[in-house]
C-alpha positions as CSV (number, residue, x, y, z in Angstrom):
1,M,131.1,78.4,-35.6
2,D,127.4,77.4,-37.1
3,L,129.1,77.5,-40.7
4,W,131.8,75.3,-39.5
5,N,129.5,72.8,-37.8
6,E,127.5,72.5,-41.0
7,I,130.5,71.9,-43.1
8,A,131.9,69.2,-40.7
9,R,128.4,67.5,-40.7
10,E,128.5,67.3,-44.6
11,L,132.3,66.3,-44.6
12,S,131.4,63.4,-42.2
13,Q,128.6,62.4,-44.4
14,T,130.6,62.4,-47.6
15,F,133.7,60.6,-45.9
16,D,131.8,57.7,-44.0
17,S,134.3,55.7,-42.4
18,E,135.7,55.2,-39.0
19,L,139.2,56.7,-39.7
20,N,137.6,59.9,-41.3
21,R,135.3,60.4,-38.6
22,A,138.0,60.1,-35.9
23,I,140.3,62.4,-37.7
24,L,137.4,65.0,-38.2
25,E,136.7,64.9,-34.7
26,K,140.1,66.2,-33.7
27,I,139.8,69.2,-35.7
28,R,138.5,72.4,-33.9
29,F,136.9,75.5,-35.1
30,K,139.2,78.8,-33.8
31,E,137.8,81.8,-35.7
32,V,136.9,83.6,-38.9
33,Q,139.6,86.3,-40.1
34,N,138.6,89.0,-42.2
35,D,135.4,87.3,-43.3
36,K,137.6,85.5,-45.7
37,I,139.7,82.8,-43.8
38,I,138.1,80.0,-41.7
39,V,140.7,79.0,-39.1
40,L,140.7,75.7,-37.6
41,I,142.9,74.0,-35.0
42,A,144.4,70.5,-35.3
43,P,146.2,68.6,-32.4
44,D,149.2,67.8,-34.7
45,P,150.7,67.9,-38.2
46,L,149.3,64.7,-39.2
47,T,145.8,65.8,-38.6
48,S,146.4,69.2,-40.4
49,G,147.8,67.4,-43.4
50,W,145.0,64.9,-43.7
51,F,142.6,67.9,-43.9
52,E,144.8,69.6,-46.5
53,A,145.2,66.5,-48.7
54,N,141.4,65.1,-48.3
55,Y,139.2,67.6,-46.7
56,R,140.0,71.4,-47.5
57,Q,139.1,71.5,-51.4
58,L,135.7,70.0,-50.6
59,A,135.2,72.2,-47.2
60,E,136.0,75.3,-49.3
61,S,133.4,74.2,-52.2
62,I,130.7,73.5,-49.4
63,A,131.4,76.9,-47.6
64,F,131.0,78.7,-51.0
65,R,127.9,77.0,-51.6
66,L,126.3,77.8,-48.2
67,T,127.8,81.4,-48.0
68,Q,128.5,82.4,-51.9
69,K,131.9,83.6,-50.5
70,P,135.2,82.1,-51.5
71,Y,136.4,81.1,-48.1
72,V,139.9,79.9,-47.5
73,F,140.7,77.3,-44.6
74,Q,143.7,77.5,-42.4
75,V,144.6,74.7,-40.2
76,E,146.9,75.8,-37.2
77,I,148.6,73.2,-34.9
78,A,147.6,73.3,-31.4
79,P,151.0,73.1,-29.7
80,H,152.4,76.0,-31.8
81,Q,149.5,78.3,-32.3
82,V,150.9,81.0,-29.9
83,V,153.4,81.7,-32.5
84,Y,150.9,82.0,-35.4
85,K,150.3,85.7,-36.5
86,K,146.8,87.0,-37.4
87,V,147.6,86.4,-41.0
88,S,146.6,83.2,-42.7
89,E,149.2,80.2,-42.9
90,R,148.1,80.2,-46.4
91,S,148.9,83.8,-46.6
92,S,151.7,85.9,-47.5
93,V,152.5,89.7,-47.1
94,S,154.9,91.7,-49.1
95,E,156.4,94.9,-47.8
96,A,154.4,96.6,-50.7
97,G,151.3,95.9,-48.5
98,V,149.6,93.5,-50.9
99,T,148.2,90.7,-48.9
100,Q,148.1,87.3,-50.5
101,P,145.3,85.2,-48.7
102,Y,145.3,82.6,-51.2
103,L,148.8,81.7,-51.3
104,N,149.8,78.4,-49.6
105,P,153.0,78.5,-47.8
106,K,154.1,75.0,-48.8
107,Y,154.0,75.9,-52.8
108,T,157.6,77.2,-53.0
109,F,160.2,76.2,-55.5
110,E,162.2,74.5,-52.9
111,R,159.6,72.0,-52.2
112,F,158.6,71.6,-55.9
113,V,159.9,68.2,-57.0
114,V,161.2,68.4,-60.6
115,G,160.9,65.5,-63.0
116,S,160.9,64.7,-66.6
117,N,157.1,65.6,-66.6
118,N,157.5,69.2,-65.6
119,D,161.2,70.3,-65.9
120,F,160.4,72.5,-68.8
121,A,157.6,74.3,-66.9
122,H,159.7,74.4,-63.8
123,A,162.7,76.2,-65.8
124,A,160.2,78.7,-67.4
125,A,158.6,79.5,-64.0
126,M,161.9,80.2,-62.3
127,Q,162.9,82.4,-65.1
128,V,159.7,84.3,-64.8
129,A,160.0,84.6,-61.0
130,Q,163.7,86.0,-61.5
131,C,163.0,88.5,-64.2
132,P,159.4,89.1,-64.3
133,G,157.9,91.1,-67.2
134,T,160.9,90.4,-69.6
135,N,160.6,86.9,-70.8
136,Y,157.9,84.4,-71.3
137,N,154.8,86.8,-71.1
138,P,152.3,85.7,-70.6
139,L,153.4,82.2,-69.1
140,F,150.4,79.8,-69.8
141,I,150.9,76.5,-67.9
142,Y,148.4,73.6,-68.3
143,G,147.8,70.1,-67.4
144,N,145.5,67.5,-66.0
145,V,144.0,68.0,-62.5
146,A,146.4,67.7,-59.8
147,V,149.8,67.7,-61.6
148,G,151.3,70.6,-59.9
149,K,150.2,73.6,-61.9
150,T,149.0,75.7,-58.6
151,H,152.3,74.7,-56.7
152,L,154.3,76.1,-59.6
153,I,152.5,79.3,-60.4
154,Q,152.3,80.0,-56.5
155,A,156.1,79.3,-56.2
156,I,156.4,82.3,-58.6
157,A,154.5,84.5,-56.3
158,H,156.4,83.4,-53.2
159,Y,159.8,83.8,-54.9
160,I,159.1,87.4,-56.1
161,L,157.6,88.4,-52.9
162,K,160.6,87.2,-51.0
163,N,163.2,88.4,-53.4
164,S,161.4,91.7,-54.5
165,P,159.0,92.8,-51.8
166,E,158.4,96.3,-53.4
167,K,156.6,94.5,-56.2
168,K,153.0,94.3,-56.3
169,V,151.8,90.7,-56.8
170,R,148.4,89.0,-56.7
171,Y,147.6,85.3,-56.9
172,V,143.8,84.6,-57.6
173,T,141.8,81.8,-59.1
174,S,139.5,82.9,-62.0
175,E,136.6,82.3,-59.8
176,V,138.0,84.9,-57.3
177,F,138.5,87.3,-60.1
178,A,134.9,87.0,-61.2
179,N,133.4,87.2,-57.7
180,E,135.4,90.3,-57.2
181,F,134.5,92.0,-60.2
182,I,130.9,91.1,-59.8
183,E,130.9,92.6,-56.2
184,S,132.4,95.8,-57.5
185,I,129.6,96.2,-59.8
186,S,127.0,95.7,-57.1
187,K,128.6,98.3,-54.7
188,K,129.5,100.6,-57.6
189,N,133.2,100.7,-57.1
190,T,134.6,99.2,-60.4
191,E,137.3,101.9,-60.5
192,H,138.7,100.5,-57.2
193,F,138.6,97.0,-58.8
194,R,140.4,98.0,-62.0
195,S,143.2,100.0,-59.9
196,R,143.7,97.1,-57.7
197,Y,144.3,94.8,-60.9
198,R,145.8,97.1,-63.5
199,T,148.6,98.5,-61.3
200,L,150.2,95.2,-60.4
201,D,153.5,94.1,-61.3
202,V,152.6,90.4,-61.5
203,L,149.0,89.0,-62.0
204,I,148.7,85.2,-61.4
205,I,145.3,83.5,-62.4
206,D,144.6,79.9,-61.9
207,D,141.7,77.8,-63.2
208,V,141.4,80.1,-66.3
209,Q,138.9,77.5,-67.6
210,F,136.2,78.8,-65.5
211,F,136.2,82.1,-67.4
212,Q,134.4,80.2,-70.2
213,G,131.1,81.7,-71.1
214,K,131.5,84.6,-68.5
215,E,131.1,87.5,-71.0
216,S,131.3,90.5,-68.7
217,T,134.1,89.2,-66.7
218,L,135.9,88.3,-69.9
219,E,135.4,91.8,-71.2
220,E,137.1,93.1,-68.1
221,F,139.5,90.7,-67.8
222,F,140.8,91.4,-71.6
223,H,141.3,94.9,-70.7
224,T,143.2,94.2,-67.4
225,F,145.2,91.8,-69.4
226,N,145.8,94.3,-72.1
227,T,147.0,97.0,-69.7
228,L,149.4,94.8,-67.9
229,L,151.3,93.5,-71.2
230,H,151.4,97.1,-72.4
231,E,153.1,98.1,-69.4
232,K,155.5,95.1,-69.6
233,K,154.0,93.6,-66.4
234,Q,154.2,89.9,-65.9
235,V,151.1,87.6,-66.3
236,V,151.0,84.1,-65.4
237,F,148.0,81.6,-66.1
238,A,147.3,77.9,-65.0
239,C,144.6,76.0,-66.9
240,D,143.5,72.4,-67.2
241,R,143.8,72.6,-71.2
242,P,145.6,74.4,-73.8
243,P,144.2,77.6,-75.1
244,H,142.9,76.4,-78.2
245,L,140.7,74.1,-76.4
246,L,138.8,77.0,-74.5
247,K,135.2,77.5,-75.5
248,N,133.2,80.7,-75.3
249,I,136.3,82.9,-75.2
250,S,136.9,85.5,-77.8
251,D,139.6,85.1,-80.4
252,R,141.4,88.2,-79.4
253,L,141.8,86.9,-75.8
254,L,143.0,83.4,-77.2
255,T,145.5,85.1,-79.3
256,R,146.9,86.9,-76.3
257,F,147.1,83.8,-74.3
258,N,149.3,82.1,-77.0
259,S,151.5,85.4,-77.6
260,G,154.0,84.2,-74.8
261,L,155.1,80.8,-73.9
262,T,152.6,77.7,-73.4
263,I,153.7,74.7,-71.4
264,K,152.0,71.4,-70.5
265,I,152.8,69.6,-67.4
266,E,152.6,65.9,-68.0
267,N,151.5,63.4,-65.3
268,P,154.3,62.5,-63.2
269,D,156.3,59.3,-64.2
270,M,157.2,56.6,-61.6
271,E,160.4,58.2,-60.6
272,T,158.9,61.5,-59.9
273,R,156.2,60.0,-57.9
274,M,158.5,58.2,-55.8
275,A,160.6,61.3,-55.4
276,I,157.4,63.1,-54.2
277,L,156.6,60.8,-51.6
278,T,160.4,60.4,-50.4
279,R,160.4,64.2,-50.1
280,R,157.1,64.1,-47.9
281,V,158.6,61.4,-45.8
282,E,161.9,63.0,-45.2
283,E,160.2,66.2,-44.2
284,E,158.0,64.8,-41.6
285,S,160.8,62.6,-40.6
286,L,158.8,59.4,-40.9
287,D,160.2,55.9,-40.9
288,I,158.6,54.2,-44.2
289,S,160.4,51.9,-46.1
290,T,161.4,52.2,-49.9
291,E,159.2,49.2,-50.4
292,V,156.0,50.8,-49.2
293,I,156.6,54.1,-51.2
294,R,157.3,52.0,-54.2
295,Y,154.1,50.2,-53.8
296,I,152.2,53.5,-53.5
297,A,153.8,55.1,-56.6
298,E,153.2,51.9,-58.6
299,H,149.5,51.9,-58.1
300,I,148.5,55.6,-57.8
301,D,149.7,57.2,-61.3
302,S,146.7,59.5,-61.8
303,D,147.7,62.8,-60.0
304,I,149.8,64.2,-57.2
305,R,146.7,65.1,-55.1
306,N,145.8,61.2,-54.8
307,L,149.4,60.2,-54.3
308,E,149.9,62.5,-51.4
309,G,146.5,61.7,-50.2
310,A,147.2,57.9,-50.1
311,L,150.3,58.5,-48.1
312,T,148.6,60.8,-45.8
313,K,145.8,58.1,-45.2
314,L,148.3,55.3,-44.6
315,I,150.2,57.6,-41.9
316,A,146.9,58.4,-40.1
317,Y,145.6,55.0,-40.0
318,A,149.0,53.8,-38.5
319,D,149.1,56.3,-36.0
320,L,145.5,55.9,-34.8
321,R,145.8,52.1,-34.7
322,K,149.3,52.2,-33.3
323,K,150.8,50.0,-36.0
324,E,154.0,50.0,-37.9
325,I,153.9,51.0,-41.4
326,S,154.5,48.1,-43.6
327,L,153.8,46.9,-47.1
328,D,150.8,44.7,-45.9
329,L,149.4,47.5,-43.9
330,A,149.6,49.8,-47.1
331,K,147.7,47.2,-49.1
332,E,145.0,46.8,-46.5
333,V,144.6,50.6,-45.9
334,L,144.7,51.7,-49.5
335,R,142.5,49.2,-50.9
336,D,139.9,51.7,-51.8
337,K,142.3,54.4,-53.3
338,I,144.1,51.9,-55.2
339,Q,142.7,50.6,-58.5
340,M,144.4,47.4,-59.6
341,E,145.2,47.5,-63.5
342,V,143.5,44.9,-65.4
343,P,145.5,44.0,-68.7
344,K,143.5,45.0,-71.8
345,N,144.0,41.9,-73.6
346,L,142.8,39.8,-70.6
347,T,141.0,36.7,-71.8
348,V,138.1,34.3,-70.2
349,T,140.8,31.7,-69.9
350,D,143.1,34.2,-67.9
351,I,140.0,34.8,-65.5
352,Q,139.0,31.2,-65.1
353,R,142.7,30.4,-64.1
354,A,142.7,33.4,-61.6
355,V,139.3,32.7,-60.1
356,A,140.2,29.0,-59.7
357,R,143.6,29.8,-58.1
358,Y,141.9,32.3,-55.7
359,F,139.0,29.7,-54.5
360,N,141.2,26.6,-54.9
361,I,139.2,24.9,-57.2
362,N,139.5,23.5,-60.6
363,V,139.1,25.5,-63.9
364,N,136.7,22.5,-65.2
365,D,134.5,23.3,-62.1
366,L,133.7,26.7,-63.5
367,K,132.7,25.2,-66.7
368,S,130.8,22.2,-65.1
369,E,127.0,21.9,-64.0
370,R,128.2,21.1,-60.7
371,R,126.1,23.3,-58.3
372,L,128.0,23.0,-54.9
373,E,127.6,26.6,-53.3
374,N,131.6,27.5,-53.4
375,I,131.8,26.6,-57.0
376,T,128.6,28.3,-58.0
377,Y,129.7,31.4,-56.4
378,A,133.2,31.3,-58.1
379,R,131.4,30.7,-61.4
380,H,129.2,33.8,-60.8
381,I,132.4,36.0,-60.1
382,A,134.4,34.6,-62.8
383,M,131.2,35.5,-65.4
384,Y,131.0,39.0,-63.9
385,L,134.8,39.8,-64.5
386,A,134.5,38.2,-67.9
387,K,131.6,40.5,-68.8
388,E,133.2,43.5,-67.3
389,H,136.8,42.9,-68.7
390,T,136.5,41.5,-72.1
391,N,135.0,42.5,-75.2
392,L,133.2,39.2,-75.8
393,S,129.3,39.1,-76.0
394,L,127.3,37.3,-73.4
395,T,126.8,34.5,-75.9
396,E,130.5,34.2,-76.3
397,I,131.3,34.1,-72.7
398,G,128.7,31.4,-71.8
399,S,130.3,29.2,-74.6
400,L,133.4,29.3,-72.8
401,F,131.8,28.3,-69.6
402,G,130.6,24.8,-70.7
403,G,127.9,26.2,-73.0
404,K,126.0,28.4,-70.6
405,A,123.1,30.3,-71.9
406,H,123.7,34.4,-72.3
407,T,121.0,34.7,-69.8
408,T,123.0,32.8,-67.2
409,V,125.9,35.0,-67.8
410,M,123.8,38.0,-67.3
411,R,122.1,36.8,-64.2
412,S,125.6,35.9,-62.7
413,A,127.0,39.1,-63.3
414,D,124.2,41.2,-62.1
415,K,124.0,39.1,-58.8
416,I,127.7,39.8,-58.2
417,E,127.2,43.5,-59.0
418,K,124.5,43.8,-56.6
419,M,126.4,42.0,-54.0
420,M,129.4,44.2,-54.2
421,K,127.2,47.3,-53.3
422,T,126.2,45.7,-50.0
423,R,128.9,43.3,-48.9
424,K,132.6,44.3,-48.3
425,K,133.6,40.4,-48.4
426,V,132.6,40.3,-52.0
427,R,134.2,43.6,-53.1
428,K,137.4,42.5,-51.4
429,E,137.5,39.0,-53.2
430,I,136.9,40.9,-56.4
431,E,139.9,43.2,-55.5
432,D,142.2,40.3,-54.6
433,I,141.4,38.5,-57.8
434,I,142.2,41.6,-59.9
435,A,145.4,41.9,-57.9
436,L,146.3,38.6,-59.1
437,F,146.5,40.0,-62.8
438,Y,148.4,42.8,-61.6
439,E,150.8,40.6,-59.9
440,E,151.1,38.3,-63.0
441,K,151.5,41.5,-65.1
442,T,154.4,42.9,-63.0
443,S,156.2,39.6,-62.7
444,K,156.3,39.5,-66.5
445,K,157.4,42.9,-66.8
446,E,160.3,42.1,-64.4
447,K,161.2,38.9,-66.0
448,E,161.6,40.7,-69.3
449,T,163.6,43.5,-67.6
450,T,166.1,40.9,-66.5
451,L,166.4,39.2,-69.9
452,S,167.0,42.2,-71.5
């Protein structure tokens, strides 16, 4: 309980907003299971989903920092908690008796959205799951953060545990593998550690990049890897980079990584992002229009975690405020998550026109010496945007504002930058002006598509 209180306190400080605090306050501590799983209680699936999308990863990181133990968080839903077993919701147990405390029950093939960015990886993972140890061994999947690597490799584990329960399957991160090995040394039971891993039918290791530089762990891992391959047991890896970019790992191990099938998962394209959001909306029986889904998918293209996190935030906000989910609400709630795209070839003239349009003044006012408060403020913002989003020097920017000195441009830009840190109104105005660039770009794209 004391541990959770400390974690909750740090989470509250990290996510300092009324919405986040309100959601966090709804979560209660239940128990610690097997000194590995911290079980929490949420009043509804929405709160549970919010924790999974926004808090869980950071909470587990804080727990490890405070205790040096790789705790896993489970969130149970209060109305249904009576049907939960004393096994983590993020756990799975095969009939062979191998407990999987690190598996997320949601990470199955059925819930994996296949798109052009991941169809090859999905097909390979399915083949491995159906015939482990026969094809694509080892299977090495890599890609940027939060593109679905963990989901896909855990889906392999779930499939095998369900369809071949006699097989011994283990999914761990490289950090867990390293920690268990270190613990086995300290307790002088390395033989037990080796027996656990070298007698598996399927070993799945996530975040391989964190093996880099851990010499003793890598030596142990190499021999484990070798033994499993020699016995024709399946090995699956996920990493944030291809094998050849891994540092401080011996050539003999890199050679074995490359001896099987190596596949990259790309960032999801627009259609896949919409499909991911649509699947989530359908699963939770939510009433969210295609217009809102498209807006989120268009503006958040970095990774799946941010994509689903944005949807979760919108749902939570609408629920807490008792508001209908609309496009206007999405724009309001997701302002901090959505970074509007600024065209790379943006000119000072483009900026001056957008600022003048936003503040309902004349472009010539921005170039003049007029010192009315509203004009001066708009000029400061225009100079700030020109400094941030063009490659022109301060002198060149000043010349396009009626021959202003480079020091004037610098002071104006610095002033706006400082104001953005303390005044929400200024940040909102900057974001709204940037949105004008995005809207203009989108409008041009739509016209070009219509003409073609």
